[in-house]
PQR file with spaces between the fields and no chain letter, atoms N, CA, C, O and H, PARSE charges and radii, in Angstrom:
ATOM       1  N    UNK     1      11.420   22.004   -6.930 -0.4000 1.5000
ATOM       2  CA   UNK     1      10.348   21.090   -7.354 -0.0000 2.0000
ATOM       3  C    UNK     1      11.018   19.600   -7.368  0.5500 1.7000
ATOM       4  O    UNK     1      10.643   18.564   -6.818 -0.5500 1.4000
ATOM       5  N    UNK     2      12.567   19.973   -8.509 -0.4000 1.5000
ATOM       6  CA   UNK     2      13.376   18.646   -8.449 -0.0000 2.0000
ATOM       7  C    UNK     2      14.034   18.781   -6.525  0.5500 1.7000
ATOM       8  O    UNK     2      13.791   17.606   -6.251 -0.5500 1.4000
ATOM       9  H    UNK     2      12.872   20.814   -8.956  0.4000 1.0000
ATOM      10  N    UNK     3      14.312   19.053   -5.899 -0.4000 1.5000
ATOM      11  CA   UNK     3      14.907   19.669   -5.154 -0.0000 2.0000
ATOM      12  C    UNK     3      14.141   18.333   -4.044  0.5500 1.7000
ATOM      13  O    UNK     3      14.598   17.318   -3.519 -0.5500 1.4000
ATOM      14  H    UNK     3      14.509   20.008   -6.122  0.4000 1.0000
ATOM      15  N    UNK     4      12.881   18.945   -4.057 -0.4000 1.5000
ATOM      16  CA   UNK     4      12.493   17.845   -3.416 -0.0000 2.0000
ATOM      17  C    UNK     4      11.742   16.547   -2.997  0.5500 1.7000
ATOM      18  O    UNK     4      11.104   15.976   -2.113 -0.5500 1.4000
ATOM      19  H    UNK     4      12.509   19.769   -4.483  0.4000 1.0000
ATOM      20  N    UNK     5      12.557   16.446   -4.954 -0.4000 1.5000
ATOM      21  CA   UNK     5      12.331   15.350   -5.738 -0.0000 2.0000
ATOM      22  C    UNK     5      13.380   13.677   -4.925  0.5500 1.7000
ATOM      23  O    UNK     5      13.518   12.578   -4.387 -0.5500 1.4000
ATOM      24  H    UNK     5      13.075   16.910   -5.672  0.4000 1.0000
ATOM      25  N    UNK     6      13.835   15.104   -5.625 -0.4000 1.5000
ATOM      26  CA   UNK     6      15.787   14.289   -5.038 -0.0000 2.0000
ATOM      27  C    UNK     6      15.879   14.080   -3.357  0.5500 1.7000
ATOM      28  O    UNK     6      16.566   13.266   -2.740 -0.5500 1.4000
ATOM      29  H    UNK     6      13.723   15.997   -6.061  0.4000 1.0000
ATOM      30  N    UNK     7      15.218   14.801   -2.990 -0.4000 1.5000
ATOM      31  CA   UNK     7      15.356   14.559   -1.385 -0.0000 2.0000
ATOM      32  C    UNK     7      14.380   13.380   -0.599  0.5500 1.7000
ATOM      33  O    UNK     7      14.699   12.543    0.246 -0.5500 1.4000
ATOM      34  H    UNK     7      14.660   15.463   -3.492  0.4000 1.0000
ATOM      35  N    UNK     8      13.405   13.598   -1.073 -0.4000 1.5000
ATOM      36  CA   UNK     8      12.410   12.554   -0.145 -0.0000 2.0000
ATOM      37  C    UNK     8      11.862   11.409   -1.602  0.5500 1.7000
ATOM      38  O    UNK     8      12.292   10.256   -1.588 -0.5500 1.4000
ATOM      39  H    UNK     8      13.147   14.278   -1.759  0.4000 1.0000
ATOM      40  N    UNK     9      11.299   11.682   -2.302 -0.4000 1.5000
ATOM      41  CA   UNK     9      11.245   10.876   -2.675 -0.0000 2.0000
ATOM      42  C    UNK     9      12.352    9.402   -3.609  0.5500 1.7000
ATOM      43  O    UNK     9      11.874    8.275   -3.737 -0.5500 1.4000
ATOM      44  H    UNK     9      10.950   12.619   -2.313  0.4000 1.0000
ATOM      45  N    UNK    10      13.519    9.692   -4.039 -0.4000 1.5000
ATOM      46  CA   UNK    10      13.846    8.745   -4.451 -0.0000 2.0000
ATOM      47  C    UNK    10      14.236    8.057   -3.844  0.5500 1.7000
ATOM      48  O    UNK    10      14.504    6.952   -4.316 -0.5500 1.4000
ATOM      49  H    UNK    10      13.907   10.608   -3.936  0.4000 1.0000
ATOM      50  N    UNK    11      14.572    8.444   -1.947 -0.4000 1.5000
ATOM      51  CA   UNK    11      15.585    7.545   -1.148 -0.0000 2.0000
ATOM      52  C    UNK    11      14.177    6.531   -0.829  0.5500 1.7000
ATOM      53  O    UNK    11      14.259    5.364   -0.445 -0.5500 1.4000
ATOM      54  H    UNK    11      14.355    9.342   -1.563  0.4000 1.0000
ATOM      55  N    UNK    12      12.964    7.237   -1.073 -0.4000 1.5000
ATOM      56  CA   UNK    12      11.824    6.168   -0.364 -0.0000 2.0000
ATOM      57  C    UNK    12      11.627    4.965   -1.596  0.5500 1.7000
ATOM      58  O    UNK    12      11.670    3.739   -1.488 -0.5500 1.4000
ATOM      59  H    UNK    12      12.898    8.185   -1.385  0.4000 1.0000
ATOM      60  N    UNK    13      11.399    5.808   -2.778 -0.4000 1.5000
ATOM      61  CA   UNK    13      11.708    4.702   -4.162 -0.0000 2.0000
ATOM      62  C    UNK    13      12.629    4.261   -3.859  0.5500 1.7000
ATOM      63  O    UNK    13      12.274    3.383   -3.073 -0.5500 1.4000
ATOM      64  H    UNK    13      11.364    6.804   -2.867  0.4000 1.0000
ATOM      65  N    UNK    14      13.959    4.234   -3.946 -0.4000 1.5000
ATOM      66  CA   UNK    14      14.890    3.084   -3.640 -0.0000 2.0000
ATOM      67  C    UNK    14      14.456    2.168   -2.202  0.5500 1.7000
ATOM      68  O    UNK    14      14.310    0.954   -2.343 -0.5500 1.4000
ATOM      69  H    UNK    14      14.247    4.948   -4.585  0.4000 1.0000
ATOM      70  N    UNK    15      14.319    2.599   -1.249 -0.4000 1.5000
ATOM      71  CA   UNK    15      14.413    1.642    0.391 -0.0000 2.0000
ATOM      72  C    UNK    15      12.415    1.012   -0.459  0.5500 1.7000
ATOM      73  O    UNK    15      11.889    0.005    0.013 -0.5500 1.4000
ATOM      74  H    UNK    15      14.438    3.585   -1.135  0.4000 1.0000
ATOM      75  N    UNK    16      11.910    1.575   -1.271 -0.4000 1.5000
ATOM      76  CA   UNK    16      10.469    0.516   -1.501 -0.0000 2.0000
ATOM      77  C    UNK    16      11.096   -0.952   -2.237  0.5500 1.7000
ATOM      78  O    UNK    16      10.537   -2.045   -2.147 -0.5500 1.4000
ATOM      79  H    UNK    16      12.337    2.393   -1.655  0.4000 1.0000
ATOM      80  N    UNK    17      11.950   -0.776   -2.728 -0.4000 1.5000
ATOM      81  CA   UNK    17      12.921   -1.283   -3.789 -0.0000 2.0000
ATOM      82  C    UNK    17      13.764   -2.833   -3.731  0.5500 1.7000
ATOM      83  O    UNK    17      14.002   -3.909   -4.278 -0.5500 1.4000
ATOM      84  H    UNK    17      12.404    0.112   -2.802  0.4000 1.0000
ATOM      85  N    UNK    18      14.088   -1.424   -1.935 -0.4000 1.5000
ATOM      86  CA   UNK    18      15.087   -2.562   -1.644 -0.0000 2.0000
ATOM      87  C    UNK    18      14.566   -3.750   -0.520  0.5500 1.7000
ATOM      88  O    UNK    18      15.175   -4.633    0.083 -0.5500 1.4000
ATOM      89  H    UNK    18      13.894   -0.549   -1.490  0.4000 1.0000
ATOM      90  N    UNK    19      13.150   -3.329   -0.545 -0.4000 1.5000
ATOM      91  CA   UNK    19      12.290   -3.979    0.357 -0.0000 2.0000
ATOM      92  C    UNK    19      11.869   -5.305    0.314  0.5500 1.7000
ATOM      93  O    UNK    19      12.147   -6.403    0.797 -0.5500 1.4000
ATOM      94  H    UNK    19      12.655   -2.612   -1.035  0.4000 1.0000
ATOM      95  N    UNK    20      10.849   -4.611   -0.689 -0.4000 1.5000
ATOM      96  CA   UNK    20      10.208   -5.564   -2.261 -0.0000 2.0000
ATOM      97  C    UNK    20      11.155   -6.904   -2.752  0.5500 1.7000
ATOM      98  O    UNK    20      10.878   -8.057   -3.083 -0.5500 1.4000
ATOM      99  H    UNK    20      10.623   -3.720   -1.081  0.4000 1.0000
ATOM     100  N    UNK    21      12.907   -5.824   -2.564 -0.4000 1.5000
ATOM     101  CA   UNK    21      13.199   -7.013   -3.445 -0.0000 2.0000
ATOM     102  C    UNK    21      13.857   -8.296   -2.416  0.5500 1.7000
ATOM     103  O    UNK    21      14.188   -9.420   -2.794 -0.5500 1.4000
ATOM     104  H    UNK    21      13.132   -4.887   -2.294  0.4000 1.0000
ATOM     105  N    UNK    22      13.955   -7.489   -0.400 -0.4000 1.5000
ATOM     106  CA   UNK    22      14.767   -8.395    0.028 -0.0000 2.0000
ATOM     107  C    UNK    22      13.635   -9.682    0.776  0.5500 1.7000
ATOM     108  O    UNK    22      13.836  -10.830    1.172 -0.5500 1.4000
ATOM     109  H    UNK    22      13.687   -6.576   -0.094  0.4000 1.0000
ATOM     110  N    UNK    23      12.135   -8.601    0.699 -0.4000 1.5000
ATOM     111  CA   UNK    23      11.374   -9.460    0.782 -0.0000 2.0000
ATOM     112  C    UNK    23      11.362  -10.652    0.179  0.5500 1.7000
ATOM     113  O    UNK    23      11.294  -11.766    0.699 -0.5500 1.4000
ATOM     114  H    UNK    23      11.972   -7.668    0.378  0.4000 1.0000
ATOM     115  N    UNK    24      11.450  -10.279   -1.243 -0.4000 1.5000
ATOM     116  CA   UNK    24      10.831  -11.506   -2.026 -0.0000 2.0000
ATOM     117  C    UNK    24      12.424  -13.105   -2.023  0.5500 1.7000
ATOM     118  O    UNK    24      12.222  -14.250   -2.428 -0.5500 1.4000
ATOM     119  H    UNK    24      11.505   -9.374   -1.666  0.4000 1.0000
ATOM     120  N    UNK    25      13.722  -12.605   -1.480 -0.4000 1.5000
ATOM     121  CA   UNK    25      15.119  -13.100   -1.750 -0.0000 2.0000
ATOM     122  C    UNK    25      14.327  -14.163   -0.594  0.5500 1.7000
ATOM     123  O    UNK    25      14.137  -15.366   -0.772 -0.5500 1.4000
ATOM     124  H    UNK    25      13.886  -11.675   -1.151  0.4000 1.0000
ATOM     125  N    UNK    26      13.861  -13.220    0.841 -0.4000 1.5000
ATOM     126  CA   UNK    26      13.514  -14.313    2.458 -0.0000 2.0000
ATOM     127  C    UNK    26      12.408  -15.473    1.885  0.5500 1.7000
ATOM     128  O    UNK    26      12.551  -16.689    2.011 -0.5500 1.4000
ATOM     129  H    UNK    26      14.016  -12.242    0.986  0.4000 1.0000
ATOM     130  N    UNK    27      11.422  -14.876    1.313 -0.4000 1.5000
ATOM     131  CA   UNK    27      10.330  -16.122    0.819 -0.0000 2.0000
ATOM     132  C    UNK    27      11.003  -17.148    0.113  0.5500 1.7000
ATOM     133  O    UNK    27      10.518  -18.262    0.311 -0.5500 1.4000
ATOM     134  H    UNK    27      11.306  -13.888    1.211  0.4000 1.0000
ATOM     135  N    UNK    28      12.222  -17.095   -0.844 -0.4000 1.5000
ATOM     136  CA   UNK    28      12.454  -17.703   -1.591 -0.0000 2.0000
ATOM     137  C    UNK    28      13.292  -18.648   -0.714  0.5500 1.7000
ATOM     138  O    UNK    28      13.150  -19.861   -0.869 -0.5500 1.4000
ATOM     139  H    UNK    28      12.616  -16.190   -1.005  0.4000 1.0000
ATOM     140  N    UNK    29      14.222  -18.133    0.267 -0.4000 1.5000
ATOM     141  CA   UNK    29      15.040  -18.746    0.715 -0.0000 2.0000
ATOM     142  C    UNK    29      14.834  -19.835    1.716  0.5500 1.7000
ATOM     143  O    UNK    29      15.427  -20.857    2.059 -0.5500 1.4000
ATOM     144  H    UNK    29      14.337  -17.147    0.393  0.4000 1.0000
ATOM     145  N    UNK    30      13.785  -19.214    2.030 -0.4000 1.5000
ATOM     146  CA   UNK    30      13.300  -19.786    3.598 -0.0000 2.0000
ATOM     147  C    UNK    30      11.730  -21.068    3.051  0.5500 1.7000
ATOM     148  O    UNK    30      10.686  -21.369    3.631 -0.5500 1.4000
ATOM     149  H    UNK    30      13.303  -18.384    1.751  0.4000 1.0000
ATOM     150  N    UNK    31      12.485  -21.586    1.371 -0.4000 1.5000
ATOM     151  CA   UNK    31      11.639  -22.210    0.568 -0.0000 2.0000
ATOM     152  C    UNK    31      10.132  -21.683    0.695  0.5500 1.7000
ATOM     153  O    UNK    31       9.346  -22.577    1.008 -0.5500 1.4000
ATOM     154  H    UNK    31      13.332  -21.341    0.900  0.4000 1.0000
ATOM     155  N    UNK    32       9.572  -20.424    0.517 -0.4000 1.5000
ATOM     156  CA   UNK    32       8.446  -20.002    0.777 -0.0000 2.0000
ATOM     157  C    UNK    32       7.214  -20.468   -0.621  0.5500 1.7000
ATOM     158  O    UNK    32       7.638  -21.373   -1.339 -0.5500 1.4000
ATOM     159  H    UNK    32      10.210  -19.698    0.263  0.4000 1.0000
ATOM     160  N    UNK    33       6.176  -20.059   -0.895 -0.4000 1.5000
ATOM     161  CA   UNK    33       4.959  -20.228   -1.289 -0.0000 2.0000
ATOM     162  C    UNK    33       5.214  -19.504   -2.576  0.5500 1.7000
ATOM     163  O    UNK    33       4.644  -18.496   -2.992 -0.5500 1.4000
ATOM     164  H    UNK    33       5.831  -19.324   -0.311  0.4000 1.0000
ATOM     165  N    UNK    34       6.517  -20.453   -3.329 -0.4000 1.5000
ATOM     166  CA   UNK    34       5.997  -20.260   -4.918 -0.0000 2.0000
ATOM     167  C    UNK    34       5.291  -18.578   -5.658  0.5500 1.7000
ATOM     168  O    UNK    34       5.688  -17.614   -6.312 -0.5500 1.4000
ATOM     169  H    UNK    34       6.980  -21.273   -2.991  0.4000 1.0000
ATOM     170  N    UNK    35       4.204  -19.025   -5.096 -0.4000 1.5000
ATOM     171  CA   UNK    35       3.095  -17.637   -6.190 -0.0000 2.0000
ATOM     172  C    UNK    35       2.994  -16.600   -5.140  0.5500 1.7000
ATOM     173  O    UNK    35       2.058  -15.806   -5.240 -0.5500 1.4000
ATOM     174  H    UNK    35       3.882  -19.809   -4.565  0.4000 1.0000
ATOM     175  N    UNK    36       3.801  -16.489   -4.167 -0.4000 1.5000
ATOM     176  CA   UNK    36       4.250  -15.399   -3.513 -0.0000 2.0000
ATOM     177  C    UNK    36       4.913  -14.492   -3.517  0.5500 1.7000
ATOM     178  O    UNK    36       4.676  -13.285   -3.490 -0.5500 1.4000
ATOM     179  H    UNK    36       4.562  -17.133   -4.087  0.4000 1.0000
ATOM     180  N    UNK    37       6.731  -15.679   -3.589 -0.4000 1.5000
ATOM     181  CA   UNK    37       7.981  -15.476   -4.586 -0.0000 2.0000
ATOM     182  C    UNK    37       7.352  -14.382   -5.705  0.5500 1.7000
ATOM     183  O    UNK    37       7.581  -13.175   -5.786 -0.5500 1.4000
ATOM     184  H    UNK    37       6.924  -16.660   -3.611  0.4000 1.0000
ATOM     185  N    UNK    38       6.513  -15.194   -6.508 -0.4000 1.5000
ATOM     186  CA   UNK    38       6.944  -14.654   -7.658 -0.0000 2.0000
ATOM     187  C    UNK    38       5.851  -12.757   -7.552  0.5500 1.7000
ATOM     188  O    UNK    38       6.284  -11.634   -7.811 -0.5500 1.4000
ATOM     189  H    UNK    38       6.327  -16.175   -6.442  0.4000 1.0000
ATOM     190  N    UNK    39       5.021  -13.000   -7.277 -0.4000 1.5000
ATOM     191  CA   UNK    39       4.525  -11.978   -6.578 -0.0000 2.0000
ATOM     192  C    UNK    39       5.268  -10.618   -6.127  0.5500 1.7000
ATOM     193  O    UNK    39       5.418   -9.623   -6.836 -0.5500 1.4000
ATOM     194  H    UNK    39       4.669  -13.912   -7.066  0.4000 1.0000
ATOM     195  N    UNK    40       5.616  -10.758   -5.055 -0.4000 1.5000
ATOM     196  CA   UNK    40       7.047   -9.740   -4.540 -0.0000 2.0000
ATOM     197  C    UNK    40       7.974   -9.580   -5.750  0.5500 1.7000
ATOM     198  O    UNK    40       8.466   -8.468   -5.943 -0.5500 1.4000
ATOM     199  H    UNK    40       5.495  -11.567   -4.480  0.4000 1.0000
ATOM     200  N    UNK    41       8.195  -10.377   -6.405 -0.4000 1.5000
ATOM     201  CA   UNK    41       9.442  -10.276   -7.663 -0.0000 2.0000
ATOM     202  C    UNK    41       8.066   -9.430   -8.585  0.5500 1.7000
ATOM     203  O    UNK    41       8.588   -8.645   -9.378 -0.5500 1.4000
ATOM     204  H    UNK    41       7.795  -11.280   -6.248  0.4000 1.0000
ATOM     205  N    UNK    42       7.219   -9.406   -8.640 -0.4000 1.5000
ATOM     206  CA   UNK    42       6.390   -8.645  -10.098 -0.0000 2.0000
ATOM     207  C    UNK    42       5.823   -6.824   -9.273  0.5500 1.7000
ATOM     208  O    UNK    42       5.492   -5.762   -9.801 -0.5500 1.4000
ATOM     209  H    UNK    42       6.795  -10.044   -7.996  0.4000 1.0000
ATOM     210  N    UNK    43       5.985   -7.337   -7.563 -0.4000 1.5000
ATOM     211  CA   UNK    43       6.003   -5.522   -6.732 -0.0000 2.0000
ATOM     212  C    UNK    43       7.601   -5.137   -7.276  0.5500 1.7000
ATOM     213  O    UNK    43       7.741   -4.136   -7.979 -0.5500 1.4000
ATOM     214  H    UNK    43       6.255   -8.199   -7.134  0.4000 1.0000
ATOM     215  N    UNK    44       8.386   -5.697   -7.036 -0.4000 1.5000
ATOM     216  CA   UNK    44       9.249   -5.035   -6.867 -0.0000 2.0000
ATOM     217  C    UNK    44       9.946   -5.024   -8.445  0.5500 1.7000
ATOM     218  O    UNK    44      11.045   -4.492   -8.294 -0.5500 1.4000
ATOM     219  H    UNK    44       8.272   -6.510   -6.466  0.4000 1.0000
ATOM     220  N    UNK    45       9.791   -5.335   -9.676 -0.4000 1.5000
ATOM     221  CA   UNK    45       9.314   -4.867  -11.130 -0.0000 2.0000
ATOM     222  C    UNK    45       8.323   -3.351  -11.413  0.5500 1.7000
ATOM     223  O    UNK    45       8.377   -2.842  -12.532 -0.5500 1.4000
ATOM     224  H    UNK    45       8.898   -5.767   -9.798  0.4000 1.0000
ATOM     225  N    UNK    46       7.804   -2.973  -10.766 -0.4000 1.5000
ATOM     226  CA   UNK    46       6.793   -1.832  -10.700 -0.0000 2.0000
ATOM     227  C    UNK    46       7.259   -1.166   -9.926  0.5500 1.7000
ATOM     228  O    UNK    46       6.747   -0.048   -9.985 -0.5500 1.4000
ATOM     229  H    UNK    46       7.760   -3.386   -9.856  0.4000 1.0000
ATOM     230  N    UNK    47       8.511   -1.298   -8.667 -0.4000 1.5000
ATOM     231  CA   UNK    47       8.515   -0.345   -8.167 -0.0000 2.0000
ATOM     232  C    UNK    47       9.654    0.260   -8.509  0.5500 1.7000
ATOM     233  O    UNK    47      10.025    1.417   -8.312 -0.5500 1.4000
ATOM     234  H    UNK    47       8.927   -2.207   -8.619  0.4000 1.0000
ATOM     235  N    UNK    48      10.383   -1.006   -9.259 -0.4000 1.5000
ATOM     236  CA   UNK    48      11.849   -0.215  -10.042 -0.0000 2.0000
ATOM     237  C    UNK    48      11.284    0.428  -10.736  0.5500 1.7000
ATOM     238  O    UNK    48      11.388    1.563  -10.271 -0.5500 1.4000
ATOM     239  H    UNK    48      10.081   -1.946   -9.419  0.4000 1.0000
ATOM     240  N    UNK    49      10.495    0.470  -11.936 -0.4000 1.5000
ATOM     241  CA   UNK    49      10.093    0.751  -12.774 -0.0000 2.0000
ATOM     242  C    UNK    49       9.891    2.357  -12.240  0.5500 1.7000
ATOM     243  O    UNK    49      10.415    3.295  -12.839 -0.5500 1.4000
ATOM     244  H    UNK    49      10.411   -0.452  -12.313  0.4000 1.0000
ATOM     245  N    UNK    50       9.173    2.505  -11.197 -0.4000 1.5000
ATOM     246  CA   UNK    50       8.013    3.863  -10.337 -0.0000 2.0000
ATOM     247  C    UNK    50      10.166    4.408  -10.023  0.5500 1.7000
ATOM     248  O    UNK    50      10.704    5.255  -10.737 -0.5500 1.4000
ATOM     249  H    UNK    50       8.747    1.743  -10.710  0.4000 1.0000
ATOM     250  N    UNK    51      10.612    3.973   -9.348 -0.4000 1.5000
ATOM     251  CA   UNK    51      12.100    4.466   -9.207 -0.0000 2.0000
ATOM     252  C    UNK    51      12.664    5.000  -10.268  0.5500 1.7000
ATOM     253  O    UNK    51      12.606    6.222  -10.411 -0.5500 1.4000
ATOM     254  H    UNK    51      10.176    3.284   -8.768  0.4000 1.0000
ATOM     255  N    UNK    52      13.121    4.434  -10.930 -0.4000 1.5000
ATOM     256  CA   UNK    52      13.645    4.799  -12.007 -0.0000 2.0000
ATOM     257  C    UNK    52      13.205    6.490  -12.842  0.5500 1.7000
ATOM     258  O    UNK    52      13.947    7.465  -12.964 -0.5500 1.4000
ATOM     259  H    UNK    52      13.169    3.442  -10.814  0.4000 1.0000
ATOM     260  N    UNK    53      11.365    6.287  -13.426 -0.4000 1.5000
ATOM     261  CA   UNK    53      10.734    7.779  -13.841 -0.0000 2.0000
ATOM     262  C    UNK    53      11.103    8.417  -12.905  0.5500 1.7000
ATOM     263  O    UNK    53      11.766    9.422  -13.160 -0.5500 1.4000
ATOM     264  H    UNK    53      10.763    5.495  -13.327  0.4000 1.0000
ATOM     265  N    UNK    54      10.874    8.146  -11.757 -0.4000 1.5000
ATOM     266  CA   UNK    54      11.924    9.772  -10.242 -0.0000 2.0000
ATOM     267  C    UNK    54      12.597    9.969  -10.811  0.5500 1.7000
ATOM     268  O    UNK    54      12.748   10.994  -11.475 -0.5500 1.4000
ATOM     269  H    UNK    54      10.335    7.330  -11.550  0.4000 1.0000
ATOM     270  N    UNK    55      13.429    8.786  -10.736 -0.4000 1.5000
ATOM     271  CA   UNK    55      14.807    9.615  -11.429 -0.0000 2.0000
ATOM     272  C    UNK    55      15.603   10.025  -12.474  0.5500 1.7000
ATOM     273  O    UNK    55      16.772   10.391  -12.604 -0.5500 1.4000
ATOM     274  H    UNK    55      13.307    7.953  -10.197  0.4000 1.0000
ATOM     275  N    UNK    56      14.308    9.806  -13.428 -0.4000 1.5000
ATOM     276  CA   UNK    56      14.646   10.182  -15.128 -0.0000 2.0000
ATOM     277  C    UNK    56      13.474   11.966  -15.504  0.5500 1.7000
ATOM     278  O    UNK    56      13.246   12.649  -16.502 -0.5500 1.4000
ATOM     279  H    UNK    56      13.359    9.509  -13.322  0.4000 1.0000
ATOM     280  N    UNK    57      12.947   12.018  -13.615 -0.4000 1.5000
ATOM     281  CA   UNK    57      12.017   13.148  -13.649 -0.0000 2.0000
ATOM     282  C    UNK    57      12.885   14.347  -12.861  0.5500 1.7000
ATOM     283  O    UNK    57      12.905   15.538  -13.174 -0.5500 1.4000
ATOM     284  H    UNK    57      13.132   11.463  -12.805  0.4000 1.0000
ATOM     285  N    UNK    58      13.626   13.677  -11.708 -0.4000 1.5000
ATOM     286  CA   UNK    58      14.895   14.670  -10.966 -0.0000 2.0000
ATOM     287  C    UNK    58      15.159   15.071  -12.249  0.5500 1.7000
ATOM     288  O    UNK    58      14.592   16.121  -12.551 -0.5500 1.4000
ATOM     289  H    UNK    58      13.610   12.710  -11.454  0.4000 1.0000
ATOM     290  N    UNK    59      15.905   14.524  -13.188 -0.4000 1.5000
ATOM     291  CA   UNK    59      17.155   14.179  -13.784 -0.0000 2.0000
ATOM     292  C    UNK    59      16.640   15.842  -14.677  0.5500 1.7000
ATOM     293  O    UNK    59      17.151   16.913  -15.004 -0.5500 1.4000
ATOM     294  H    UNK    59      16.366   13.671  -12.943  0.4000 1.0000
ATOM     295  N    UNK    60      15.640   15.302  -14.732 -0.4000 1.5000
ATOM     296  CA   UNK    60      14.903   16.513  -16.700 -0.0000 2.0000
ATOM     297  C    UNK    60      14.408   17.896  -15.721  0.5500 1.7000
ATOM     298  O    UNK    60      14.137   18.872  -16.420 -0.5500 1.4000
ATOM     299  H    UNK    60      15.225   14.431  -14.467  0.4000 1.0000
ATOM     300  N    UNK    61      14.295   18.055  -14.638 -0.4000 1.5000
ATOM     301  CA   UNK    61      14.210   19.352  -13.762 -0.0000 2.0000
ATOM     302  C    UNK    61      15.293   20.167  -13.360  0.5500 1.7000
ATOM     303  O    UNK    61      15.565   21.364  -13.455 -0.5500 1.4000
ATOM     304  H    UNK    61      14.515   17.262  -14.070  0.4000 1.0000
ATOM     305  N    UNK    62      15.970   18.899  -12.759 -0.4000 1.5000
ATOM     306  CA   UNK    62      16.962   19.468  -12.250 -0.0000 2.0000
ATOM     307  C    UNK    62      18.102   20.463  -13.763  0.5500 1.7000
ATOM     308  O    UNK    62      18.862   21.431  -13.720 -0.5500 1.4000
ATOM     309  H    UNK    62      15.749   17.927  -12.682  0.4000 1.0000
ATOM     310  N    UNK    63      17.552   19.392  -15.077 -0.4000 1.5000
ATOM     311  CA   UNK    63      18.219   20.160  -15.856 -0.0000 2.0000
ATOM     312  C    UNK    63      17.741   21.766  -16.419  0.5500 1.7000
ATOM     313  O    UNK    63      18.440   22.560  -17.048 -0.5500 1.4000
ATOM     314  H    UNK    63      16.935   18.605  -15.113  0.4000 1.0000
ATOM     315  N    UNK    64      16.382   21.924  -15.983 -0.4000 1.5000
ATOM     316  CA   UNK    64      15.571   23.362  -17.030 -0.0000 2.0000
ATOM     317  C    UNK    64      15.779   24.579  -15.926  0.5500 1.7000
ATOM     318  O    UNK    64      15.393   25.719  -16.185 -0.5500 1.4000
ATOM     319  H    UNK    64      15.814   21.279  -15.472  0.4000 1.0000
């Protein structure tokens, strides 16, 4: 279970966080909509939380 989690879900979670961060920064740098930038940063926080949960789950199951 933990090897599948570590091999597939963790890189996807990290990639999702990076994409949300880059889109948010791109929107902010090109002076885009403030509400869109706010929503992208909120999505980044949610995705980052899920990524941290996935890392913790991988560590928990690898210790067993």
